C-alpha positions in Angstrom: 96.9 82.9 65.2 96.9 82.9 69.2 100.4 84.1 69.3 100.0 86.8 67.2 96.9 87.7 69.9 99.4 87.5 72.5 102.4 89.5 71.3 100.6 93.2 71.1 100.7 93.6 74.6 104.1 92.5 75.4 105.2 94.8 72.9 102.9 97.4 74.6 105.2 96.6 77.8 108.4 97.4 76.0 107.2 100.6 75.9 106.0 101.1 79.2 109.1 100.0 80.9 111.3 102.1 78.8 111.3 105.7 80.2 110.7 108.2 77.5 113.8 110.2 78.9 115.2 109.7 81.9 112.8 108.8 85.0 114.1 108.8 88.1 117.5 109.5 86.7 119.1 113.2 86.9 118.0 115.6 84.1 119.1 118.4 83.0 116.4 120.9 84.6 117.5 121.4 87.7 115.5 123.6 90.0 116.9 126.7 91.3 117.1 127.0 95.2 114.9 130.4 95.5 113.2 132.4 98.1 112.0 134.6 96.4 108.2 134.5 97.3 106.8 136.6 93.9 104.7 133.9 91.9 105.7 133.1 88.3 101.8 132.1 88.2 99.3 134.3 86.2 97.2 134.1 89.2 98.9 137.1 91.3 97.4 136.3 94.9 99.4 133.2 94.9 103.1 132.8 97.3 104.8 129.6 98.2 103.8 131.0 101.1 100.6 132.3 100.9 99.3 129.2 102.8 100.2 130.3 106.0 97.1 133.1 105.7 94.7 130.4 105.6 93.4 127.7 108.0 95.5 124.7 108.2 94.3 121.5 109.1 95.9 118.1 110.2 99.3 120.1 111.2 100.7 119.3 114.3 102.0 122.3 117.0 105.4 122.8 117.2 106.3 124.3 121.0 109.5 126.1 120.0 108.9 127.8 116.7 112.7 128.9 116.6 113.6 125.4 116.3 110.7 125.1 113.4 112.1 128.3 111.8 115.6 126.4 112.0 114.4 123.2 110.5 113.0 124.8 107.3 116.4 126.9 107.0 117.7 123.9 106.8 115.5 122.0 104.5 115.3 125.2 102.3 119.2 124.8 101.6 119.2 121.1 100.4 119.1 119.8 96.7 116.0 118.8 95.5 114.7 115.1 96.0 113.0 115.2 92.2 113.4 117.2 89.5 111.2 119.2 87.2 111.9 117.5 83.9 110.5 113.9 85.5 107.4 116.0 86.7 106.6 116.8 83.5 107.8 113.8 82.4 104.8 112.1 85.3 102.6 115.1 84.0 102.5 113.5 80.0 101.7 109.8 81.0 98.6 111.1 82.9 97.3 113.2 80.1 97.6 110.0 78.3 95.8 107.9 80.9 93.0 110.2 81.3 92.5 110.2 77.6 92.0 106.2 78.4 95.4 105.5 76.7 97.5 104.5 80.0 96.5 103.0 83.6 97.9 104.4 87.2 98.8 102.5 89.8 100.2 103.7 93.2 101.3 101.6 95.6 103.5 101.4 98.7 103.3 102.2 102.7 100.8 103.3 104.8 103.1 105.4 106.2 107.4 104.9 106.2 109.2 104.5 108.9 112.8 105.4 110.5 113.3 102.3 111.7 111.7 99.9 109.3 113.8 101.6 106.7 116.6 99.4 104.6 116.9 98.9 100.9 115.8 95.3 101.0 112.5 97.1 101.8 112.7 99.3 99.3 113.2 96.8 97.0 110.1 94.6 97.8 107.8 97.0 97.7 109.3 98.2 94.4 109.1 94.8 92.7 106.0 93.8 93.5 105.0 96.8 92.0 106.6 96.1 88.7 105.1 92.8 88.9 101.5 93.9 89.0 102.7 96.1 86.0 104.3 93.8 84.1 100.6 91.7 84.8 98.0 95.1 84.1 99.9 95.7 80.7 99.4 92.1 79.5 95.7 92.6 80.9 95.0 95.9 78.9 97.9 96.4 76.7 98.2 100.0 77.5 101.2 101.6 79.5 101.3 101.3 83.2 102.5 104.2 84.9 104.1 103.3 88.4 103.8 105.2 91.2 105.3 104.5 94.7 103.9 105.9 98.0 107.7 106.3 99.0 110.4 108.7 99.4 108.2 111.3 101.5 104.8 109.6 102.9 105.6 109.6 106.4 102.9 112.3 107.6 99.6 111.0 108.8 96.6 113.0 109.5 95.0 111.9 112.9 90.8 111.9 113.8 92.3 113.3 117.1 94.9 115.7 118.2 95.5 113.3 121.8 95.6 110.1 122.2 94.6 108.6 125.8 96.1 105.6 127.8 95.3 104.5 131.1 94.4 108.4 131.8 97.6 109.2 130.3 96.9 111.9 127.5 99.7 112.7 125.0 99.5 114.1 121.6 99.1 111.4 118.9 101.3 110.2 116.8 101.6 111.8 113.7 104.0 110.0 111.6 108.0 109.9 112.0 108.2 113.2 110.2 106.6 114.7 113.6 107.4 112.8 116.6 107.9 108.7 117.8 105.3 105.9 117.9 106.0 105.2 121.5 103.8 106.2 123.9 106.3 108.1 125.9 105.9 112.2 126.3 109.5 112.8 125.0 108.9 110.6 121.4 105.2 112.2 121.6 106.6 115.7 121.3 106.5 117.1 118.2 110.3 117.7 116.8 110.5 119.9 113.8 114.2 118.3 113.2 112.7 115.2 112.1 111.7 116.7 108.7 115.4 117.0 108.1 115.6 113.0 109.2 113.3 112.3 106.6 114.9 114.7 103.5 117.5 112.1 104.3 115.9 109.1 104.3 114.3 110.3 101.2 117.0 111.1 99.5 118.8 107.7 100.3 115.1 105.7 99.0 115.3 107.6 95.7 119.1 106.7 95.2 117.6 103.4 95.5 114.9 103.4 93.1 117.2 105.3 90.2 119.7 102.1 90.7 116.9 99.7 90.5 114.9 101.4 88.0 118.1 101.9 85.3 120.0 99.0 86.6 118.5 96.0 85.1 116.6 94.9 88.2 113.5 95.7 86.0 114.0 93.2 83.5 110.6 92.2 81.9 112.2 88.3 82.3 113.0 88.5 86.0 109.6 90.0 86.2 108.1 87.3 84.4 110.1 84.7 86.4 108.8 86.2 89.4 105.0 86.3 88.4 105.5 82.5 88.0 106.7 81.9 91.3 103.3 83.6 92.5 100.9 81.5 90.1 103.1 78.0 91.2 101.0 78.7 94.4 97.3 79.0 92.8 95.2 76.1 91.4 96.3 73.9 88.2 94.2 75.8 85.0 93.6 78.8 87.1 93.1 82.5 85.3 96.5 83.3 86.9 97.9 80.1 85.5 96.7 81.1 82.0 97.4 84.9 81.7 101.1 83.7 82.8 101.4 81.1 80.3 100.3 83.6 77.8 103.0 85.7 78.7 105.6 83.3 78.6 103.9 82.3 75.2 104.5 85.9 74.1 108.1 86.0 75.3 109.2 83.2 73.3 107.5 84.4 70.1 109.1 87.7 70.6 112.5 85.8 70.8 111.2 83.5 68.1 110.5 86.8 65.3 114.3 88.1 66.5 112.8 91.0 68.7 116.2 91.6 71.0 114.3 91.2 74.9 118.0 91.8 76.3 117.6 95.1 75.0 117.6 98.0 77.4 113.4 99.2 76.3 112.7 95.4 78.3 115.4 96.3 81.5 114.5 99.7 82.7 111.7 101.3 83.5 110.3 104.5 84.4 109.1 104.7 88.1 108.0 108.1 90.0 106.9 109.1 94.0 104.1 110.6 95.4 102.7 111.4 98.9 100.4 112.7 100.7 100.7 116.6 100.5 100.5 117.3 104.3 103.3 118.6 106.4 103.1 122.6 104.8 106.5 123.4 106.5 108.6 120.4 104.5 106.9 121.2 101.3 107.7 124.8 101.1 111.3 124.2 102.1 111.4 122.3 99.2 109.6 124.3 96.4 111.5 125.6 94.0 111.3 127.9 90.8 112.1 125.0 87.9 114.9 127.2 85.8 114.2 126.2 82.4 110.2 127.1 82.9 110.2 129.8 85.9 107.5 127.6 86.9 107.0 126.8 90.9 107.9 122.6 91.5 107.9 121.1 94.9 110.5 118.9 94.8 109.7 116.6 97.4 107.9 114.2 95.2 107.3 113.6 91.5 103.3 113.8 92.2 101.5 114.9 95.9 97.8 114.3 96.7 95.6 116.4 98.9 94.0 114.0 101.1 90.1 113.7 102.1 90.5 115.5 105.4 92.8 118.4 104.3 90.7 119.0 101.0 89.0 122.4 102.0 88.0 125.1 99.3 89.1 127.8 101.6 92.1 126.3 103.1 95.6 125.9 103.3 96.5 122.9 101.3 94.5 123.6 98.4 95.9 127.2 98.4 99.7 125.5 98.1 99.2 123.0 95.3 97.2 124.9 93.4 100.1 127.6 92.5 102.9 124.2 92.2 103.3 122.5 89.1 103.6 119.0 90.0 100.3 116.7 88.9 98.0 116.5 91.6 95.8 113.8 93.4 93.0 114.8 95.4 91.2 111.8 97.7 87.2 112.1 97.0 84.8 110.0 99.5 81.1 110.6 99.3 80.9 113.5 101.4 82.2 115.2 98.3 79.5 117.1 96.2 79.5 117.3 92.5 79.2 121.1 93.3 82.4 121.2 95.6 84.3 119.0 93.2 83.8 121.3 90.5 84.8 124.4 92.7 87.8 122.3 93.5 88.7 121.5 90.1 88.5 125.6 89.1 91.1 125.8 92.0 93.5 123.5 91.5 93.4 123.5 87.7 91.4 126.3 86.1 93.0 126.1 83.2 91.8 122.8 82.4 95.1 120.8 81.7 95.1 117.0 80.9 97.1 115.2 83.5 97.1 118.1 85.7 94.4 116.4 88.5 93.7 112.7 89.3 90.4 112.3 91.5 91.3 109.6 93.8 87.7 107.7 94.9 87.5 106.1 98.0 84.5 105.1 99.1 83.5 101.6 100.1 81.1 99.4 96.8 78.1 100.4 98.2 78.5 104.0 98.6 80.7 104.0 95.2 77.8 102.6 92.9 75.2 105.5 94.7 77.7 108.5 94.5 80.4 107.9 91.9 77.9 108.6 88.8 76.7 111.8 90.0 80.6 113.4 90.2 81.4 111.9 86.6 78.6 113.3 85.6 79.0 116.9 87.1 82.6 116.2 85.4 81.3 115.5 81.9 78.8 117.8 81.7 81.5 120.5 82.7 84.3 119.1 80.0 87.0 119.0 83.5 90.1 117.0 81.8 90.7 114.4 84.9 91.7 111.1 85.8 89.9 108.8 87.9 91.4 106.2 89.9 90.3 103.8 92.7 91.6 103.5 96.0 89.5 100.4 97.2 91.6 100.3 100.7 90.6 103.3 103.3 86.8 102.7 102.9 87.3 99.3 103.5 88.5 99.6 107.1 87.3 97.4 110.2 88.1 96.6 113.4 88.1 92.5 114.7 87.0 91.7 117.7 90.6 91.1 118.9 91.3 94.3 118.2 93.4 94.6 115.1 92.5 96.9 112.3 92.3 95.1 109.2 90.8 95.2 105.3 88.9 92.3 104.1 90.3 91.4 100.6 86.9 91.0 99.3 85.8 94.3 99.9 88.7 95.8 98.3 88.0 93.5 95.4 84.1 94.8 95.4 85.1 98.2 95.7 87.3 97.7 92.6 84.8 95.6 90.8 82.1 98.6 91.3 84.6 101.1 90.1 85.0 99.4 86.7 81.2 99.1 86.8 80.4 103.0 87.1 82.8 103.5 84.5 81.7 100.9 82.1 77.8 102.2 82.4 78.6 106.2 82.1 81.4 105.6 79.0 84.8 107.0 81.0 87.6 105.4 81.3 88.7 103.7 85.0 92.1 104.6 85.1 93.8 103.8 87.6 94.0 102.2 91.2 95.9 103.6 94.6 96.7 101.1 97.0 98.4 100.8 100.5 101.0 97.7 100.5 104.5 96.1 101.1 106.3 93.5 99.3 107.1 91.9 102.3 104.8 88.6 103.9 102.9 90.4 106.4 99.4 89.7 108.1 97.3 93.0 108.0 94.3 92.4 105.7 92.6 89.4 106.1 91.3 87.3 102.9 92.5 86.6 99.2 92.5 83.1 97.8 96.0 82.3 96.7 97.2 82.7 100.3 94.5 82.8 102.2 94.9 85.4 105.6 92.2 84.4 108.4 91.5 86.9 111.5 93.4 84.5 114.0 96.5 84.6 111.2 96.6 88.8 111.9 98.7 88.1 115.1 101.9 86.4 113.1 103.0 89.4 111.3 101.0 92.4 112.3 104.2 94.8 111.2 102.5 98.3 110.4 103.2 101.5 111.8 99.8 103.1 111.2 97.2 100.9 108.5 97.2 97.5 107.5 98.5 96.7 104.1 97.6 94.2 101.3 101.0 92.2 101.6 102.9 90.9 98.2 100.6 87.6 97.1 97.2 89.6 98.1 98.6 92.7 95.6 99.7 90.4 92.8 95.9 88.3 93.4 94.2 91.9 92.5 96.4 92.8 89.8 95.2 89.6 88.0 91.8 90.5 89.1 92.0 93.6 87.5 93.9 92.9 84.4 91.3 90.6 83.5 88.7 93.0 83.8 90.9 95.2 82.0 91.3 92.5 79.1 86.9 92.4 79.3 86.5 96.5 79.1 89.2 96.4 76.3 87.4 93.8 74.2 90.3 91.2 74.0 90.0 87.7 74.3 88.8 86.5 77.7 91.7 84.4 79.9 89.1 81.0 80.2 
């Protein structure tokens, strides 16, 4: 009977890893390049450039407007990076997740860089996200939607437009798509042609991801073997080892009853990309009209989110995203009132379409326990269709005495625990998590019980270009903890 209980999550995993049609593959719905600014929305006051009539926060100032216009023209003639049909597939998966029939995991670098780009870096992050998805699929026995902060996550908002070092004042580093990290006048000048370099790197990243997602790299046997490498570092009898043993038991049972786990269902996966919608000239230049629906899609990414610093109700970023058909995310902190949240949903999802909006909470554990129930209650009362997910990293950034910016693993875990607790109390679905992570063995976030990083360890491999990231081991430990909690929420037998 024990094996019978274990088999169902793995059968669910086959569905989760088998693309319904062709995510991250070329699909038939090709988007037309169009410079027509007449909207195909029911709202007649939106156009692909109507955001330019609004105040745009966190936007770089370009000294040469002719170069900016030229860079936008070049981008507007490039091929789409993603296709409308792929965006609709993701939308459908998110709609199911919002109904409690799925879970979203979003992960990747704080900010992609030109210098750090290589196949191995993309592969390692992709690999850890797949490993996390396998763990979470077993934990909840529901499909896991996998989205990488990749192929476009270059731009970063800044708290100050300028940086001062030793009395020298230069523009702040806003990500490689805008300017360079080096503290020199030339490097810090905002260069619009960097958008073209970012486009070409994103194109390469997507090609790599497509190859890995469909070429056998996502084989369930391979993923389980990688997870076994992780659990070997844990204590004998730990919950990690117990879960891994049950997955192994399920695989053996499936083979014994004749399930062919060498079938493509167990070797391919759906994988999507997302980034913050921040640099609007780049986003507009890659926005196209879909040839099958005559609707606008931002073809720079499958999904875009609007950040905490740019979600002003009457400003440019919400104005832009309200007119595109991509699934949208919005970062929400404790500063967001219930009234503002409902107004925001009116703007970007007036027809209350399931899967359209993912609300990404980022508050810290204590603030989340106090504030999230108020927001959930307001959304419930109005019958709004949203997917709630947790970003447990951004509200837990600290600076050490040695000057390193870091994130304690215990604080990240505490915010996730609070997120699940609140949804259990409110009777709503905790639908996912959004983390800054890498597959590489960096030492940027302190803590973790499997391969703990101390404050003294931070200097060893502190490689981030922006904010601290969970490394591969910490990310997998978090997935095991969340998977165990999801089992509890689903009424499944505990691991221990």
